[in-house]
N, C-alpha and C positions, 0 to 999 in steps of 0.2 A: 444529772450526771457528773459522769468526773474526767475530767479533763486537763493535760499537761499541754502549754503550748512553750516551742523549743525556737528556738533565732539566736544569735550576736543581740547583743548592748547595743541599742537603738533601731533595733526589729521592725519593731511598732505592736510587739506582743502585748505590752500594756494597755492601750488604747483598742487590741481585739478584744482582751479578757471586762475591760468596761460595758461594750458591745453585747457582746456574750453574756455579764451580769446581768446588765436588764432583761437580756431574750430571754437566761432563762430559770431568775432566781435567785441564782444560786453564786455565794460569794469570791470572789478573786481571790487567792491566798500568795500574795508575791513578798515572796522571801525578800525583796530586797525593801522595800514597806516595811517590813514587819522587822528586817531589824534594822533602819535607819526608829524606829520607833525605838525600840530600846532601843537606841544612842541616844536618841534624845532624851528618852526618860532617863538612863542614867542606869541601869537595870545590872547586871553582875556581867549577863551577853550581851549588851551597850558596850561595855567599856572594853568588852576584852572583840571585841569586833571594831570599835571605829578606827583600831589605827589598823585595820589591815584592809577599810571602806575603801579609807583615804589615800590609800597609797594606790588606789584599783586593783589592788590582792583580793583572792577568795577567802568568804569567813569558813572555816574548819568544818565538814562534812556531820562530826559530829553538836555541832552546834545548830546547825538547820537544820539536819533532821530533827533535833528536839525540838524545837520551833516550829517544823507541819503536824508534827506527831500532835503535841499539846489546840496547835491551830484544831485539826481535823476534830478531831471532838467538842468544842463550840456546838449549841446547839443551831446556829443560822447554817454550818453544812452536815445537816443531815441530808441531804436531800441535792448535794454535790455538790464540786468544788470546782477551781481551776487554779492548777500550778500555775505560775510565772514566774521562773528565773529557778525550777525545782524540780528535775534535777539539774543540777550543774557537774556532775561528772557519773562515769560506768558504776562507781560502787554507791553513788547518791540511788542510783534508780533500780539497783538493788535488793539495799536498801529499801525506799519503796517501793519496792512488790512487796519483801515482806511484809512492813507492815504492814501492806493494805492486803495480805491474807491473812495475818492473823489477827485484821479487824471484819473478815470476811468482804471485802469490797473487792472491785477490779474497776481498771478507767477504762470509763467507754470513746475513748479516744485519747490520740496523740497527736499532735502539729505543730510541724514544723514550718518557721516563717523561711524563705530563702531571702537572700539581696545580697548586693555586690558593696563587699566594706568600704569602698571607694567612695560609694551615696550616701554610709552611712556614715563616717567623717564629717560630710559636707551637710548633712540630717543633722546631730547634735551643734554644729557651729551653730546650724539657725535658731536650733531649740536654745542655744546659750543665749545667743542672741535679743530671740523672744523674749527670753524671762528675761533679759534685765531689763530690754528696753519696757515694758509692764510694770517696771522696780521690783523685780524678784529677784531671790538669792539663788544662783546656777549651782546646783548640788558641784557636791568635792567630787564627787565620783565621774561628771559632765565633762570635767574642765579637758582639754585636745591633751596632754601627758597623759593624763590616767586614761582614759578614754580609749587609746592605744596600748596603755598595758592589759585595759577591761578587754580587749579583742584580741590580746597574744595569749588571756589566761584562755580564754575563749573555746578559739584553734585548739590549743594544748589540751586543752580540759574537759571543756564543755562538746563540740563536734561529736569527737570517739560516743555523747548521748543516742545522741542519731542512729548512725552504726548501729548501737547495738537494739533498737525496737526496731528497725529496720532489719534486723539480723530475726527478728520473729515476728515479722512482718504483720506490725501494729504502725508503723510511722506514715502518715498522709501528709508530702510538703502541696507547702500556698506561698507561690507569687508573689513575695513581700514588696516587690518594686510595684508594684501595681497601688494603684490610689486606695485609697482608707472604703470605701468602696464596698469596691470589687474583692477585696482581700474580704472583706466580712463577707460578704456571698461565694467565695472561693470556700472560705472556711466552713459556712454553714451548708454548702455544701457535698465536702468529699464528709463533711460529717449523717448526713440524716443518708453517705450513700454507703 
C-alpha cells in the first residue's frame, strides 16, 4: 500500500501512520523525522534544513523531494510506504506524481485528517507539557510560536494540496478530532472502500 496522510501539524498523522505501519508492515516515510535525523547527524541536507526548521519554516522542495526519492529505493519500502508530511506543496504533489510514474508506481490512497486549528494549539501545548513532565525535550518546532508559524505555512502552502487531490477525485477525508481509535477505524474504512 502506498499512502499519503495529509493534515495540519498536530493533527495526529504520526500516530495514525504508526498504526498503519503495524497493520500493513510498511514503513512510515516522515519527512520531518528524516530531516530531524539529518540535522542530528549534521549531514549537508541537515545543516541546510536546521535553521529553517527551528524557525517554523518549511524546507525547500528540492531537498525534500530528494530525500523522499532516495528513501523509496530502500528495501523496506518495496511493498509500499506511508508518506507523512509530504507532499507539503502542490509542486511537491506534482513532483511526487512524476517520481511515482517514473518508478512505475501509483498511490493507493490519499487521506486527510480534518481538524480544528484552535484544538490543535491545545494539543501541541499538552504534548509539550507531557514531554517535559516525562523528562523529555520539546522539539524546537513544537513551541507555541513556531507552531503558529507552522500553521500559517500549512494554510498558505499545504492546504492547497488537499484541493489538488480532491480535484483529481483521489482525496478521502477523516474527522481527525475523533478519538485515536475512531480515526484509525475511519481510515481503515476509507481505504477499504
